[in-house]
KOLLOTOR-732845 format. One line per 2 residues: number of its first residue (from 1); their letters; for each residue x, y, z of C-alpha. Coordinates in nm, 2 decimals. Layout:
BEGIN
NUM) a) X/Y/Z | ...
END
This chain:
BEGIN
1) md) 14.81/-7.63/13.63 | 14.69/-7.58/13.27
3) wr) 14.90/-7.80/13.06 | 14.72/-8.14/13.11
5) ga) 14.39/-8.22/13.26 | 14.33/-7.85/13.33
7) gt) 14.08/-7.80/13.61 | 14.01/-8.16/13.66
9) fd) 14.36/-8.24/13.78 | 14.33/-7.96/14.04
11) sv) 13.98/-8.06/14.16 | 14.07/-8.43/14.19
13) aq) 14.38/-8.35/14.39 | 14.18/-8.12/14.62
15) ae) 13.92/-8.39/14.68 | 14.18/-8.65/14.75
17) fi) 14.36/-8.42/15.00 | 14.03/-8.35/15.18
19) me) 13.97/-8.72/15.21 | 14.32/-8.77/15.35
21) qi) 14.29/-8.49/15.61 | 13.96/-8.63/15.73
23) ay) 14.11/-8.97/15.76 | 14.42/-8.85/15.95
25) el) 14.25/-8.62/16.19 | 13.98/-8.86/16.28
27) sl) 14.20/-9.17/16.27 | 13.99/-9.34/16.00
29) dp) 14.07/-9.57/15.71 | 14.14/-9.34/15.42
31) ve) 13.98/-9.59/15.17 | 13.66/-9.61/15.38
33) vr) 13.64/-9.23/15.39 | 13.65/-9.22/15.01
35) ln) 13.40/-9.50/14.97 | 13.16/-9.33/15.20
37) nl) 13.18/-9.01/15.00 | 13.14/-9.13/14.65
39) kp) 12.86/-8.98/14.43 | 12.58/-9.24/14.41
41) ef) 12.59/-9.26/14.03 | 12.96/-9.35/14.03
43) ts) 12.97/-9.58/14.33 | 12.92/-9.91/14.16
45) sl) 13.20/-9.85/13.90 | 13.45/-9.72/14.15
47) ve) 13.38/-9.99/14.41 | 13.41/-10.25/14.14
49) my) 13.75/-10.11/14.03 | 13.87/-10.07/14.39
51) nt) 13.80/-10.43/14.47 | 13.97/-10.54/14.15
53) lk) 14.29/-10.35/14.22 | 14.28/-10.44/14.59
55) kd) 14.30/-10.80/14.48 | 14.54/-10.76/14.18
57) gq) 14.76/-10.52/14.37 | 14.79/-10.76/14.68
59) ye) 14.68/-10.47/14.89 | 14.61/-10.65/15.22
61) dr) 14.94/-10.83/15.22 | 15.14/-10.52/15.13
63) ra) 14.95/-10.31/15.38 | 15.04/-10.55/15.66
65) fv) 15.41/-10.56/15.53 | 15.43/-10.18/15.52
67) nq) 15.29/-10.15/15.88 | 15.54/-10.40/16.00
69) fn) 15.82/-10.24/15.81 | 15.75/-9.90/15.97
71) kq) 15.75/-10.05/16.31 | 16.09/-10.22/16.26
73) nr) 16.28/-9.94/16.08 | 16.37/-9.60/16.23
75) wk) 16.54/-9.43/15.93 | 16.34/-9.58/15.65
77) kr) 15.97/-9.54/15.63 | 15.71/-9.65/15.37
79) gl) 15.37/-9.52/15.26 | 15.10/-9.71/15.07
81) rf) 14.80/-9.51/14.94 | 14.51/-9.55/14.70
83) sf) 14.39/-9.26/14.48 | 14.05/-9.25/14.31
85) ln) 13.94/-9.08/13.99 | 13.62/-8.98/13.82
87) fn) 13.70/-8.77/13.50 | 13.42/-8.60/13.32
89) vf) 13.48/-8.55/12.94 | 13.45/-8.20/12.81
91) py) 13.28/-8.18/12.46 | 13.55/-8.03/12.25
93) ar) 13.59/-8.08/11.87 | 13.61/-7.93/11.52
95) yn) 13.81/-8.14/11.29 | 13.80/-8.23/10.92
97) vi) 13.87/-8.59/10.80 | 13.92/-8.68/10.43
99) ls) 13.96/-9.04/10.31 | 14.08/-9.10/9.96
101) vy) 14.11/-9.43/9.77 | 14.34/-9.47/9.47
103) fg) 14.21/-9.70/9.20 | 14.56/-9.81/9.08
105) dg) 14.64/-10.03/9.38 | 14.36/-9.96/9.63
107) tv) 14.58/-9.75/9.86 | 14.38/-9.55/10.12
109) vi) 14.51/-9.21/10.22 | 14.37/-9.03/10.52
111) nh) 14.41/-8.66/10.59 | 14.28/-8.51/10.91
113) gg) 14.30/-8.20/11.12 | 14.44/-8.35/11.44
115) ie) 14.80/-8.32/11.54 | 15.00/-8.64/11.59
117) mg) 15.23/-8.57/11.89 | 15.30/-8.92/12.00
119) qg) 14.96/-9.01/12.14 | 14.90/-9.24/11.84
121) in) 14.62/-9.07/11.64 | 14.76/-9.18/11.31
123) tk) 14.80/-9.54/11.43 | 14.45/-9.56/11.56
125) ca) 14.31/-9.40/11.24 | 14.48/-9.67/11.03
127) qi) 14.36/-9.95/11.26 | 13.99/-9.83/11.25
129) ca) 14.00/-9.78/10.88 | 14.16/-10.13/10.82
131) yy) 13.89/-10.29/11.04 | 13.59/-10.14/10.87
133) ln) 13.72/-10.16/10.52 | 13.86/-10.51/10.59
135) ip) 14.19/-10.44/10.43 | 14.55/-10.48/10.55
137) ve) 14.67/-10.18/10.76 | 14.98/-10.17/10.53
139) ni) 14.74/-10.04/10.25 | 14.66/-9.73/10.45
141) qv) 14.86/-9.41/10.47 | 14.79/-9.13/10.72
143) ks) 14.94/-8.80/10.61 | 15.06/-8.51/10.82
145) tn) 14.82/-8.23/10.90 | 14.78/-7.97/10.64
147) ti) 14.57/-7.66/10.70 | 14.51/-7.62/10.32
149) is) 14.34/-7.96/10.31 | 14.19/-7.94/10.66
151) pn) 14.12/-7.58/10.74 | 13.93/-7.43/11.04
153) cv) 14.02/-7.71/11.29 | 14.07/-7.64/11.66
155) es) 14.39/-7.73/11.85 | 14.45/-8.09/11.95
157) ga) 14.36/-8.12/12.32 | 14.13/-8.23/12.60
159) sl) 14.23/-8.59/12.53 | 13.95/-8.61/12.27
161) ts) 14.14/-8.57/11.94 | 14.20/-8.94/11.89
163) qn) 13.84/-9.02/11.97 | 13.71/-8.74/11.74
165) ig) 13.94/-8.82/11.44 | 13.86/-9.19/11.49
167) lg) 13.49/-9.11/11.47 | 13.55/-8.91/11.15
169) vf) 13.74/-9.21/11.00 | 13.46/-9.44/11.10
171) rc) 13.19/-9.23/10.94 | 13.41/-9.19/10.62
173) cm) 13.44/-9.57/10.60 | 13.06/-9.60/10.64
175) kl) 13.00/-9.35/10.36 | 13.25/-9.52/10.13
177) lk) 13.11/-9.87/10.20 | 12.76/-9.74/10.12
179) rl) 12.89/-9.62/9.78 | 13.06/-9.95/9.71
181) ep) 12.75/-10.17/9.80 | 12.63/-10.21/9.44
183) ik) 12.97/-10.31/9.32 | 13.02/-10.56/9.60
185) ae) 12.67/-10.71/9.54 | 12.77/-10.78/9.17
187) mp) 13.12/-10.90/9.26 | 13.08/-11.09/9.60
189) na) 13.42/-11.27/9.56 | 13.62/-10.98/9.43
191) sw) 13.93/-10.85/9.60 | 13.96/-10.50/9.74
193) ie) 14.16/-10.38/9.44 | 13.91/-10.53/9.20
195) vi) 13.62/-10.36/9.37 | 13.80/-10.02/9.37
197) qt) 13.90/-10.05/9.01 | 13.54/-10.14/8.91
199) an) 13.40/-9.85/9.12 | 13.64/-9.61/8.95
201) ds) 13.53/-9.74/8.61 | 13.17/-9.69/8.72
203) ki) 13.25/-9.32/8.80 | 13.19/-9.37/9.17
205) dl) 13.36/-9.10/9.38 | 13.63/-9.26/9.59
207) qv) 13.69/-8.97/9.82 | 13.48/-8.91/10.13
209) qd) 13.48/-8.64/10.39 | 13.35/-8.59/10.74
211) fi) 13.35/-8.29/10.98 | 13.34/-8.35/11.36
213) te) 13.21/-8.07/11.58 | 13.16/-8.03/11.96
215) dd) 12.81/-8.18/11.92 | 12.96/-8.52/11.85
217) pa) 13.15/-8.58/12.18 | 12.85/-8.43/12.36
219) ry) 12.64/-8.70/12.20 | 12.88/-8.97/12.32
221) dy) 12.90/-8.86/12.68 | 13.06/-9.08/12.95
223) nv) 13.29/-9.07/13.25 | 13.64/-9.21/13.29
225) fg) 13.72/-9.39/13.62 | 14.05/-9.49/13.76
227) ia) 14.21/-9.63/14.07 | 14.58/-9.63/14.16
229) lt) 14.78/-9.78/14.44 | 15.12/-9.62/14.51
231) ev) 15.40/-9.74/14.74 | 15.70/-9.53/14.83
233) ei) 15.99/-9.55/15.07 | 16.17/-9.24/15.22
235) dv) 16.51/-9.21/15.38 | 16.43/-9.01/15.70
237) lt) 16.79/-8.88/15.73 | 16.84/-8.75/15.38
239) ge) 16.48/-8.69/15.26 | 16.54/-8.91/14.95
241) ye) 16.25/-9.13/14.84 | 16.19/-9.41/14.59
243) ll) 15.87/-9.52/14.42 | 15.87/-9.89/14.49
245) rv) 15.56/-9.99/14.30 | 15.26/-9.83/14.13
247) di) 14.95/-10.02/14.02 | 14.71/-9.83/13.79
249) le) 14.37/-9.96/13.69 | 14.24/-9.74/13.42
251) dv) 13.90/-9.74/13.25 | 13.97/-9.69/12.88
253) gr) 13.66/-9.86/12.75 | 13.73/-10.10/12.47
255) sv) 14.08/-9.99/12.37 | 14.14/-9.94/12.00
257) sp) 14.51/-9.99/12.05 | 14.60/-10.13/12.40
259) el) 14.98/-10.08/12.36 | 14.94/-9.72/12.28
261) dv) 14.70/-9.67/12.56 | 14.94/-9.83/12.81
263) gq) 15.20/-9.58/12.70 | 14.96/-9.29/12.75
265) ve) 14.87/-9.41/13.10 | 15.24/-9.45/13.20
267) ga) 15.34/-9.11/13.04 | 15.06/-8.92/13.21
269) fi) 15.14/-9.07/13.55 | 15.51/-8.99/13.52
271) mg) 15.42/-8.63/13.42 | 15.24/-8.61/13.75
273) lg) 15.54/-8.75/13.93 | 15.74/-8.45/13.82
275) yw) 15.46/-8.21/13.93 | 15.43/-8.36/14.27
277) ts) 15.80/-8.42/14.36 | 16.04/-8.20/14.18
279) ek) 15.91/-7.93/13.94 | 15.90/-7.63/14.16
281) lf) 15.89/-7.28/14.01 | 16.10/-6.99/14.15
283) yd) 16.08/-6.63/14.05 | 16.30/-6.32/14.11
285) en) 16.14/-6.13/14.39 | 16.21/-5.79/14.23
287) tg) 16.15/-5.85/13.86 | 15.92/-6.16/13.85
289) ep) 16.16/-6.33/13.61 | 16.14/-6.71/13.62
291) lt) 16.46/-6.85/13.77 | 16.37/-7.21/13.70
293) nr) 16.39/-7.18/13.32 | 16.62/-7.47/13.22
295) tw) 16.69/-7.83/13.32 | 16.99/-7.71/13.54
297) ny) 16.74/-7.57/13.79 | 16.40/-7.71/13.68
299) kv) 16.41/-8.08/13.76 | 16.20/-8.32/13.56
301) pm) 16.17/-8.70/13.65 | 16.47/-8.90/13.53
303) ct) 16.52/-9.28/13.49 | 16.59/-9.34/13.86
305) di) 16.28/-9.14/13.96 | 16.02/-9.36/13.79
307) pq) 15.85/-9.65/13.98 | 16.07/-9.96/14.01
309) dl) 15.76/-10.16/13.94 | 15.49/-10.00/13.73
311) rv) 15.18/-10.21/13.64 | 14.90/-10.09/13.42
313) yf) 14.57/-10.27/13.40 | 14.26/-10.19/13.20
315) rk) 13.90/-10.22/13.33 | 13.73/-10.52/13.18
317) ns) 13.39/-10.52/13.01 | 13.38/-10.14/12.97
319) ft) 13.22/-10.01/12.66 | 13.09/-9.67/12.55
321) fe) 12.94/-9.63/12.20 | 13.00/-9.82/11.87
323) pi) 13.08/-9.51/11.66 | 13.37/-9.43/11.89
325) qg) 13.47/-9.80/11.90 | 13.35/-9.83/12.26
327) ak) 13.67/-9.66/12.37 | 13.73/-9.38/12.62
329) iv) 13.98/-9.10/12.63 | 14.31/-9.19/12.79
331) ge) 14.56/-8.90/12.75 | 14.47/-8.69/13.06
333) pp) 14.28/-8.89/13.32 | 14.58/-9.10/13.45
335) lc) 14.76/-8.78/13.54 | 14.51/-8.72/13.81
337) ls) 14.59/-9.06/13.97 | 14.95/-8.94/14.03
339) vg) 14.81/-8.76/14.34 | 14.87/-9.09/14.51
341) ip) 15.24/-9.01/14.51 | 15.23/-8.72/14.76
343) la) 14.97/-8.91/14.96 | 15.20/-9.21/15.00
345) ir) 15.50/-8.98/15.08 | 15.28/-8.81/15.34
347) ea) 15.21/-9.14/15.51 | 15.58/-9.22/15.52
349) is) 15.66/-8.88/15.67 | 15.38/-8.92/15.93
351) qa) 15.54/-9.25/16.04 | 15.88/-9.07/16.07
353) rl) 15.72/-8.79/16.27 | 15.57/-9.05/16.50
355) es) 15.92/-9.14/16.60 | 15.95/-8.79/16.73
357) ni) 15.62/-8.83/16.92 | 15.42/-8.63/16.67
359) pp) 15.09/-8.81/16.63 | 14.95/-8.88/16.28
361) td) 14.64/-8.69/16.37 | 14.84/-8.37/16.35
363) wf) 14.78/-8.26/15.99 | 15.07/-8.07/15.84
365) pi) 15.08/-7.87/15.51 | 15.31/-7.96/15.23
367) dg) 15.37/-7.64/15.03 | 15.47/-7.73/14.68
369) ps) 15.64/-8.05/14.55 | 15.75/-8.31/14.80
371) sv) 16.12/-8.26/14.72 | 16.41/-8.42/14.90
373) et) 16.45/-8.11/15.11 | 16.08/-8.09/15.20
375) vg) 16.06/-8.46/15.29 | 16.37/-8.43/15.51
377) ll) 16.25/-8.13/15.70 | 15.89/-8.24/15.75
379) sa) 16.01/-8.57/15.89 | 16.09/-8.36/16.20
381) td) 16.38/-8.57/16.32 | 16.48/-8.49/16.68
383) lk) 16.84/-8.37/16.67 | 16.91/-8.58/16.98
385) dl) 16.86/-8.89/16.76 | 17.14/-8.78/16.54
387) vl) 17.40/-8.79/16.82 | 17.63/-9.10/16.83
389) n) 17.65/-9.25/17.17
END
């Protein structure tokens, strides 16, 4: 899967499936299996976050309820599973940032080489600039990307673009404030517009530029951690399933824009929902032509597929480096936590198979998405149970 979290998504999923298979075949607690196999340098962070979500997600009460529910219901089964995440940031950058101030009214205009695609780069740029220049965010304009103004930039990706452009804006602000220091020293009570007009009259350059390279994210190296708790319910007869509740605890550092970051967490997780449940590719056996090439036969998550109760929490007291505002990347890591969806579905299927005297220790492969058809067939319902007496 190369469209989001390339490589990391696959490796996280594989690690989670290995932990699950060990837990099933040896009849162990899947959480304990994970906790016993954490890398030592990441143990404290992940254990802390697990304990936090275990409490905030009411795990023990819900675990007891799910166990009781599965005992009392033959044709409805539930699964409740944690998923763990350690996401290493790949140093990736080459962006230009230009900050210009207009002396007439003090308007600040930012041009940068990143692509705003809904992840909120421009909003975060304006917020960072407003904070350091101590001016209203309404005084700041962020223009669309222009390769004449910002040439030689790499594509926006690896979840690092917002961080890198924000770093460029921060450094531009520092350069500008350095130039304005003599004016502010002479005019301590002057407004922003007065300072800018005086600086212009004093022939001070009011345009600053910064160039971010891959050396910058390498300098600010960190890991992103996350824990998710996913609860599902399947219909054993039809194979249909519902996501009842998902709790996600994401380590975003000190978020520059919490509401934007919540949206990124939700969006990434729902993207994973499609991958794990419905987005299966089919090809013509003779020509190799993709047959799932439109929404009529390539099913993405719809409004009834999303969790009925989706809760996003941010890790508290997490901080990286001041030049990047103490924040962490947020676009791709939550996608990896969506692996909890097939894990929870698997538990529900295992409970259905138990009704047909198939023990949970019998590990079974799930090839491709956990579609309605797949869930129904893997539940292994004994045909005798479908006969009316």
